[in-house]
GUVEXZA-939660 format. One record per residue: residue number from 1; residue in one letter; chain; x, z, y of N, C-alpha, C, O in turn. Coordinates in Angstrom, 3 decimals, always signed. Layout:
BEGIN
NUM / A / A / X / Z / Y / X / Z / Y / X / Z / Y / X / Z / Y
...
REM end
This chain:
BEGIN
1 / X / A / -19.900 / -24.189 / +33.784 / -18.921 / -23.239 / +33.360 / -19.580 / -22.271 / +32.367 / -20.679 / -21.779 / +32.625
2 / X / A / -18.934 / -22.002 / +31.261 / -19.449 / -21.162 / +30.211 / -19.280 / -19.679 / +30.623 / -18.216 / -19.266 / +31.085
3 / X / A / -20.354 / -18.904 / +30.442 / -20.292 / -17.499 / +30.754 / -19.897 / -16.693 / +29.494 / -20.486 / -16.845 / +28.423
4 / X / A / -18.888 / -15.840 / +29.668 / -18.438 / -15.027 / +28.549 / -18.963 / -13.592 / +28.654 / -19.145 / -13.038 / +29.738
5 / X / A / -19.193 / -13.024 / +27.470 / -19.683 / -11.631 / +27.426 / -18.465 / -10.714 / +27.586 / -17.463 / -10.890 / +26.894
6 / X / A / -18.549 / -9.753 / +28.483 / -17.474 / -8.782 / +28.618 / -17.260 / -8.018 / +27.295 / -18.221 / -7.759 / +26.570
7 / X / A / -16.003 / -7.658 / +26.982 / -15.652 / -7.078 / +25.697 / -16.452 / -5.803 / +25.433 / -16.805 / -5.547 / +24.282
8 / X / A / -16.754 / -4.987 / +26.459 / -17.460 / -3.761 / +26.190 / -18.917 / -3.979 / +25.893 / -19.598 / -3.058 / +25.444
9 / X / A / -19.417 / -5.175 / +26.131 / -20.844 / -5.480 / +25.819 / -20.988 / -6.339 / +24.584 / -22.111 / -6.710 / +24.240
10 / X / A / -19.896 / -6.678 / +23.891 / -19.879 / -7.539 / +22.773 / -20.253 / -6.764 / +21.481 / -19.380 / -6.326 / +20.732
11 / X / A / -21.561 / -6.612 / +21.247 / -22.046 / -5.810 / +20.131 / -21.604 / -6.362 / +18.784 / -21.282 / -5.575 / +17.895
12 / X / A / -21.572 / -7.676 / +18.592 / -21.157 / -8.248 / +17.330 / -19.706 / -7.837 / +16.988 / -19.407 / -7.484 / +15.847
13 / X / A / -18.831 / -7.888 / +17.974 / -17.436 / -7.489 / +17.756 / -17.312 / -6.044 / +17.345 / -16.580 / -5.714 / +16.412
14 / X / A / -18.046 / -5.159 / +18.057 / -17.911 / -3.736 / +17.753 / -18.614 / -3.361 / +16.466 / -18.229 / -2.391 / +15.814
15 / X / A / -19.642 / -4.114 / +16.086 / -20.314 / -3.896 / +14.783 / -19.346 / -4.238 / +13.661 / -19.243 / -3.504 / +12.678
16 / X / A / -18.637 / -5.351 / +13.807 / -17.683 / -5.796 / +12.783 / -16.489 / -4.811 / +12.705 / -16.066 / -4.445 / +11.608
17 / X / A / -15.960 / -4.394 / +13.842 / -14.792 / -3.466 / +13.765 / -15.231 / -2.073 / +13.301 / -14.461 / -1.375 / +12.642
18 / X / A / -16.440 / -1.668 / +13.630 / -16.917 / -0.391 / +13.103 / -17.077 / -0.416 / +11.568 / -16.768 / +0.554 / +10.877
19 / X / A / -17.560 / -1.534 / +11.077 / -17.766 / -1.679 / +9.624 / -16.406 / -1.801 / +8.863 / -16.331 / -1.476 / +7.678
20 / X / A / -15.353 / -2.266 / +9.549 / -14.098 / -2.463 / +8.859 / -13.119 / -1.372 / +9.225 / -12.867 / -0.487 / +8.408
21 / X / A / -12.559 / -1.398 / +10.416 / -11.560 / -0.460 / +10.854 / -12.172 / +0.972 / +10.983 / -11.532 / +1.971 / +10.654
22 / X / A / -13.396 / +1.018 / +11.462 / -14.040 / +2.327 / +11.643 / -14.347 / +3.071 / +10.382 / -14.458 / +4.297 / +10.415
23 / X / A / -14.497 / +2.366 / +9.229 / -14.760 / +3.005 / +7.976 / -13.613 / +2.968 / +6.995 / -13.709 / +3.586 / +5.935
24 / X / A / -12.537 / +2.275 / +7.294 / -11.404 / +2.148 / +6.379 / -10.653 / +3.436 / +6.222 / -10.599 / +4.173 / +7.206
25 / X / A / -10.077 / +3.794 / +5.125 / -10.351 / +3.213 / +3.821 / -11.700 / +3.654 / +3.295 / -12.174 / +4.743 / +3.619
26 / X / A / -12.307 / +2.828 / +2.499 / -13.704 / +3.008 / +2.121 / -13.859 / +4.055 / +0.983 / -14.905 / +4.697 / +0.897
27 / X / A / -12.844 / +4.238 / +0.116 / -12.924 / +5.113 / -1.019 / -11.806 / +6.139 / -0.967 / -10.698 / +5.739 / -0.608
28 / X / A / -11.962 / +7.349 / -1.269 / -13.176 / +7.985 / -1.829 / -14.247 / +8.265 / -0.764 / -15.424 / +8.386 / -1.103
29 / X / A / -13.869 / +8.367 / +0.491 / -14.827 / +8.492 / +1.582 / -14.209 / +7.847 / +2.801 / -12.986 / +7.721 / +2.864
30 / X / A / -15.007 / +7.431 / +3.774 / -14.447 / +6.832 / +5.018 / -13.528 / +7.858 / +5.708 / -13.821 / +9.052 / +5.758
31 / X / A / -12.447 / +7.361 / +6.218 / -11.434 / +8.188 / +6.842 / -11.987 / +8.992 / +8.069 / -11.680 / +10.167 / +8.271
32 / X / A / -12.784 / +8.303 / +8.831 / -13.356 / +8.987 / +10.017 / -14.287 / +10.106 / +9.624 / -14.357 / +11.137 / +10.293
33 / X / A / -15.017 / +9.893 / +8.516 / -15.891 / +10.960 / +8.068 / -15.124 / +12.229 / +7.653 / -15.564 / +13.345 / +7.932
34 / X / A / -13.981 / +12.047 / +6.990 / -13.150 / +13.151 / +6.632 / -12.632 / +13.906 / +7.875 / -12.609 / +15.136 / +7.896
35 / X / A / -12.224 / +13.159 / +8.892 / -11.715 / +13.765 / +10.122 / -12.815 / +14.484 / +10.860 / -12.596 / +15.599 / +11.331
36 / X / A / -13.997 / +13.893 / +10.982 / -15.122 / +14.548 / +11.641 / -15.481 / +15.833 / +10.925 / -15.752 / +16.855 / +11.556
37 / X / A / -15.480 / +15.776 / +9.584 / -15.803 / +16.959 / +8.822 / -14.741 / +18.035 / +9.012 / -15.098 / +19.209 / +9.096
38 / X / A / -13.463 / +17.701 / +9.083 / -12.391 / +18.604 / +9.320 / -12.527 / +19.275 / +10.694 / -12.298 / +20.478 / +10.820
39 / X / A / -12.896 / +18.509 / +11.709 / -13.108 / +19.054 / +13.057 / -14.322 / +19.951 / +13.071 / -14.273 / +21.052 / +13.619
40 / X / A / -15.409 / +19.501 / +12.477 / -16.687 / +20.236 / +12.477 / -16.557 / +21.596 / +11.763 / -17.211 / +22.566 / +12.148
41 / X / A / -15.718 / +21.659 / +10.732 / -15.530 / +22.878 / +9.942 / -14.656 / +23.894 / +10.668 / -14.526 / +25.034 / +10.224
42 / X / A / -14.056 / +23.482 / +11.784 / -13.248 / +24.416 / +12.578 / -11.776 / +24.474 / +12.149 / -11.012 / +25.276 / +12.686
43 / X / A / -11.379 / +23.652 / +11.208 / -10.038 / +23.661 / +10.751 / -9.082 / +22.819 / +11.482 / -7.913 / +22.740 / +11.107
44 / X / A / -9.537 / +22.167 / +12.541 / -8.685 / +21.254 / +13.317 / -7.610 / +21.935 / +14.108 / -6.495 / +21.430 / +14.239
45 / X / A / -7.959 / +23.105 / +14.642 / -7.011 / +23.818 / +15.497 / -6.365 / +25.027 / +14.837 / -5.233 / +25.392 / +15.155
46 / X / A / -7.087 / +25.637 / +13.928 / -6.559 / +26.848 / +13.282 / -6.726 / +26.687 / +11.779 / -7.223 / +25.667 / +11.303
47 / X / A / -6.317 / +27.676 / +11.062 / -6.503 / +27.667 / +9.637 / -5.194 / +27.373 / +8.923 / -4.125 / +27.378 / +9.532
48 / X / A / -5.287 / +27.127 / +7.670 / -4.111 / +26.916 / +6.809 / -3.414 / +25.613 / +7.143 / -2.184 / +25.564 / +7.162
49 / X / A / -4.165 / +24.560 / +7.405 / -3.596 / +23.255 / +7.702 / -4.244 / +22.641 / +8.948 / -5.127 / +21.791 / +8.830
50 / X / A / -3.808 / +23.067 / +10.147 / -4.431 / +22.482 / +11.325 / -4.019 / +20.994 / +11.498 / -3.001 / +20.556 / +10.962
51 / X / A / -4.808 / +20.260 / +12.232 / -4.545 / +18.819 / +12.410 / -3.280 / +18.608 / +13.212 / -3.022 / +19.275 / +14.215
52 / X / A / -2.501 / +17.653 / +12.731 / -1.254 / +17.270 / +13.395 / -1.548 / +16.050 / +14.319 / -2.671 / +15.549 / +14.371
53 / X / A / -0.504 / +15.600 / +15.038 / -0.628 / +14.451 / +15.948 / -1.204 / +13.230 / +15.240 / -2.102 / +12.569 / +15.761
54 / X / A / -0.687 / +12.935 / +14.056 / -1.139 / +11.739 / +13.309 / -2.618 / +11.832 / +12.943 / -3.320 / +10.821 / +12.902
55 / X / A / -3.075 / +13.024 / +12.683 / -4.501 / +13.209 / +12.365 / -5.375 / +12.898 / +13.587 / -6.415 / +12.248 / +13.476
56 / X / A / -4.918 / +13.389 / +14.784 / -5.680 / +13.070 / +16.023 / -5.598 / +11.605 / +16.335 / -6.566 / +11.032 / +16.835
57 / X / A / -4.468 / +10.969 / +16.057 / -4.359 / +9.537 / +16.286 / -5.325 / +8.793 / +15.388 / -5.923 / +7.800 / +15.803
58 / X / A / -5.483 / +9.263 / +14.163 / -6.466 / +8.644 / +13.210 / -7.872 / +8.777 / +13.766 / -8.653 / +7.830 / +13.675
59 / X / A / -8.219 / +9.919 / +14.337 / -9.549 / +10.127 / +14.946 / -9.800 / +9.082 / +16.030 / -10.862 / +8.461 / +16.087
60 / X / A / -8.801 / +8.905 / +16.883 / -8.926 / +7.891 / +17.984 / -8.980 / +6.516 / +17.417 / -9.824 / +5.724 / +17.836
61 / X / A / -8.116 / +6.180 / +16.475 / -8.065 / +4.817 / +15.872 / -9.358 / +4.463 / +15.195 / -9.899 / +3.382 / +15.427
62 / X / A / -9.872 / +5.348 / +14.359 / -11.081 / +5.053 / +13.596 / -12.339 / +5.327 / +14.379 / -13.398 / +4.802 / +14.036
63 / X / A / -12.258 / +6.142 / +15.433 / -13.464 / +6.464 / +16.233 / -13.732 / +5.505 / +17.355 / -14.886 / +5.356 / +17.756
64 / X / A / -12.733 / +4.848 / +17.883 / -12.899 / +3.925 / +19.028 / -13.942 / +2.845 / +18.744 / -14.817 / +2.637 / +19.584
65 / X / A / -13.897 / +2.147 / +17.608 / -14.939 / +1.135 / +17.384 / -16.367 / +1.689 / +17.424 / -17.286 / +1.006 / +17.876
66 / X / A / -16.550 / +2.912 / +16.956 / -17.865 / +3.527 / +16.987 / -18.334 / +3.836 / +18.407 / -19.489 / +3.609 / +18.767
67 / X / A / -17.405 / +4.358 / +19.196 / -17.752 / +4.687 / +20.567 / -18.074 / +3.403 / +21.344 / -19.017 / +3.370 / +22.135
68 / X / A / -17.287 / +2.352 / +21.112 / -17.535 / +1.075 / +21.777 / -18.826 / +0.428 / +21.312 / -19.525 / -0.206 / +22.101
69 / X / A / -19.146 / +0.585 / +20.034 / -20.445 / +0.064 / +19.538 / -21.619 / +0.767 / +20.233 / -22.591 / +0.117 / +20.617
70 / X / A / -21.530 / +2.083 / +20.393 / -22.575 / +2.834 / +21.093 / -22.682 / +2.390 / +22.542 / -23.783 / +2.242 / +23.072
71 / X / A / -21.507 / +2.170 / +23.202 / -21.566 / +1.700 / +24.581 / -22.197 / +0.324 / +24.688 / -22.998 / +0.078 / +25.589
72 / X / A / -21.842 / -0.585 / +23.769 / -22.392 / -1.958 / +23.783 / -23.906 / -1.958 / +23.527 / -24.643 / -2.776 / +24.076
73 / X / A / -24.337 / -1.038 / +22.699 / -25.803 / -0.988 / +22.390 / -26.626 / -0.423 / +23.500 / -27.761 / -0.847 / +23.721
74 / X / A / -26.058 / +0.553 / +24.218 / -26.856 / +1.288 / +25.212 / -26.473 / +0.920 / +26.681 / -26.909 / +1.575 / +27.628
75 / X / A / -25.658 / -0.132 / +26.832 / -25.233 / -0.479 / +28.168 / -26.468 / -0.892 / +28.969 / -27.231 / -1.748 / +28.522
76 / X / A / -26.671 / -0.306 / +30.126 / -27.816 / -0.647 / +30.967 / -27.373 / -1.612 / +32.027 / -26.462 / -1.331 / +32.805
77 / X / A / -28.015 / -2.738 / +32.056 / -27.710 / -3.793 / +33.002 / -28.168 / -3.340 / +34.380 / -29.333 / -2.981 / +34.545
78 / X / A / -27.280 / -3.346 / +35.382 / -27.740 / -2.948 / +36.732 / -28.702 / -3.955 / +37.312 / -28.587 / -5.151 / +37.045
79 / X / A / -29.651 / -3.488 / +38.102 / -30.595 / -4.405 / +38.717 / -29.959 / -5.126 / +39.855 / -29.202 / -4.553 / +40.639
80 / X / A / -30.281 / -6.420 / +39.940 / -29.729 / -7.257 / +41.035 / -30.780 / -7.454 / +42.087 / -31.908 / -7.849 / +41.794
81 / X / A / -30.403 / -7.175 / +43.319 / -31.362 / -7.381 / +44.424 / -31.204 / -8.806 / +44.973 / -30.108 / -9.262 / +45.300
82 / X / A / -32.328 / -9.466 / +45.053 / -32.325 / -10.870 / +45.516 / -33.302 / -11.031 / +46.612 / -33.458 / -12.130 / +47.144
REM end
């Protein structure tokens, strides 16, 4: 029987999705980079143009592949007692 890799450990999948969905659109700058910059500058909650629901959805949509890539890279395999 063939053993399958769990989706949260599939580094190749998360690398591909991070490079495509995680960075889309590519020009003029990656979408996730603009959202992170917006949050880091403090304009996400206050200011002239605070982030709306769609902006937070974009953060989740474009950020999930990156979070899953980090999880797949640093997943620690539990020790098995035999």
